[in-house]
C-alpha positions, 0 to 999 in steps of 0.5 A, spaced: 661 363 753 668 362 755 672 357 751 673 350 753 679 348 757 683 341 755 688 337 759 693 335 754 698 329 755 704 328 752 704 321 751 711 317 751 716 322 751 720 317 746 715 318 741 712 323 736 707 325 741 711 332 744 712 334 736 705 333 734 702 337 741 707 343 739 705 343 732 697 342 734 698 348 739 701 353 734 695 351 729 690 357 729 684 353 729 686 350 736 688 356 739 681 359 737 677 353 739 680 352 746 685 353 752 690 348 754 693 345 760 699 341 758 701 335 762 708 331 761 715 332 763 720 338 762 725 337 756 721 333 752 721 338 746 714 342 748 713 347 754 708 344 759 704 347 764 704 342 769 711 338 770 712 331 772 719 331 772 725 332 767 726 328 760 733 327 758 737 322 754 738 316 757 732 315 761 729 308 761 723 305 757 720 304 764 721 311 766 718 313 759 711 309 761 711 312 768 711 319 765 705 317 760 701 313 765 702 319 771 700 324 766 693 320 764 692 320 771 693 327 773 689 329 766 683 324 768 683 327 776 683 334 773 677 332 769 673 328 774 674 335 779 671 339 773 678 343 773 678 342 765 672 340 760 676 334 757 683 331 755 686 330 749 692 324 750 698 323 745 700 316 744 703 312 749 707 305 748 703 299 751 709 296 753 712 302 756 706 303 760 706 296 763 714 297 765 712 304 768 707 300 773 701 301 770 698 294 768 693 297 763 692 295 755 691 302 753 688 309 754 681 306 754 682 301 759 686 305 764 681 311 763 675 307 765 678 304 771 680 311 773 673 314 772 669 308 774 665 307 768 663 303 762 666 305 756 667 304 749 672 305 744 670 309 738 674 311 732 670 317 728 671 321 722 667 325 717 665 318 713 665 313 718 664 311 726 667 305 729 666 302 736 669 296 739 665 291 743 672 288 745 678 292 745 686 290 746 685 282 747 689 276 743 684 274 737 684 267 740 680 270 746 675 274 742 670 268 742 670 268 749 670 275 751 664 277 745 658 275 749 651 278 749 653 283 755 659 286 751 655 287 745 649 290 749 654 294 753 657 297 747 650 299 744 648 302 750 654 306 750 654 308 743 647 310 743 648 315 748 655 318 745 652 319 739 646 322 742 649 326 747 656 328 744 654 328 737 647 330 737 644 325 733 637 324 736 636 317 733 642 313 732 642 308 727 647 303 729 649 296 725 653 290 728 659 287 724 659 280 724 664 275 727 665 270 721 666 271 714 659 272 710 656 272 717 657 265 718 653 263 712 648 260 715 652 256 720 657 254 714 663 258 717 661 258 725 654 259 729 656 265 733 653 270 728 646 266 728 646 264 735 650 269 739 650 276 735 643 276 732 640 275 738 644 280 742 643 285 736 635 284 737 636 286 744 640 291 743 636 295 738 642 294 733 641 292 725 645 286 723 650 282 724 652 284 717 658 281 714 665 285 715 666 286 707 659 290 706 657 293 713 663 299 713 661 301 706 654 301 707 655 306 713 660 310 709 654 311 704 650 314 709 646 307 712 648 307 719 651 312 724 656 307 727 658 300 726 660 296 732 665 291 730 666 285 734 674 285 735 679 290 734 683 289 728 676 288 723 674 295 726 680 299 726 682 296 719 676 299 716 676 306 719 684 307 718 683 305 711 677 310 710 680 316 714 687 315 716 690 321 718 683 325 720 680 319 724 679 321 732 679 316 738 674 317 742 672 314 749 665 314 750 662 313 757 666 317 760 663 323 764 668 328 760 670 327 753 677 324 751 680 324 745 686 322 741 689 321 734 688 315 730 696 313 730 701 310 735 708 313 738 711 312 731 718 311 735 722 310 728 720 317 726 720 321 732 725 327 732 726 327 725 721 333 724 716 329 719 710 327 724 704 329 721 699 332 726 693 332 723 690 327 727 692 330 733 689 337 731 683 333 729 682 330 736 683 337 739 678 340 735 673 334 736 674 334 744 673 342 744 666 341 740 664 336 745 666 340 751 663 346 749 656 342 747 656 339 754 658 345 757 652 348 754 647 342 756 650 340 763 646 334 764 649 331 757 654 325 758 656 319 754 653 314 759 647 310 758 641 313 761 
């Protein structure tokens, strides 16, 4: 079987995206695993296969965001049309994305809209997988957004993704509690007893378990993934455990999409010190998932 073909977007051209893409494309493991179609502006420091215009000093933040957003649009359309088998995205800047005319909190929400599917954001490494029930929202908004439907949807998408993309026939998934000590019988809030526990039963999840133990248990092999109630509790756990080797996976899309576990790093862009490890891991994982889905055409990470 031919190697999978992946669309790679450069992300925000002001950041480290072009640097890590260039270094990943030079990596022998990546070259052996897949063929790539690089999408982005010319002049950003890496050769592109499909140009969206020209990048040069003096371009604005809004222009940087527009380039990043248009690249994601193009990559998604190629994947939906079957022209590529998956996409790997370099980091974009959320404020620049908005300034560039794309009103999305990030890649995950934008790709969900482009594909018209329910998705879940997972960060995965060799030791831990974390999925978010709510994504890029303010902490004060989490209690309103974290309802039964959000938990059940996250569970369904996670179970399908682990089964179809990661080859885990019977996924063991835990739910992380919202409050300290899972509320401690209501002393620190009733949400875990009144909302999370019934939702976990409905969704076939274990828990809810306190955040200060559930991720450790997962790393020791008790669970294949943990669903976290809000962004930072889940992202802190996976990044402390595996920063540099974790990969962001958008579950629920009809094609695999991965990205590195870090942002644009505007402060070090152009200095030559950016670490491409996570982007390399992201590309290799996307190639593995794409190869699996090509071998089993009915396989997708969408719930059945």
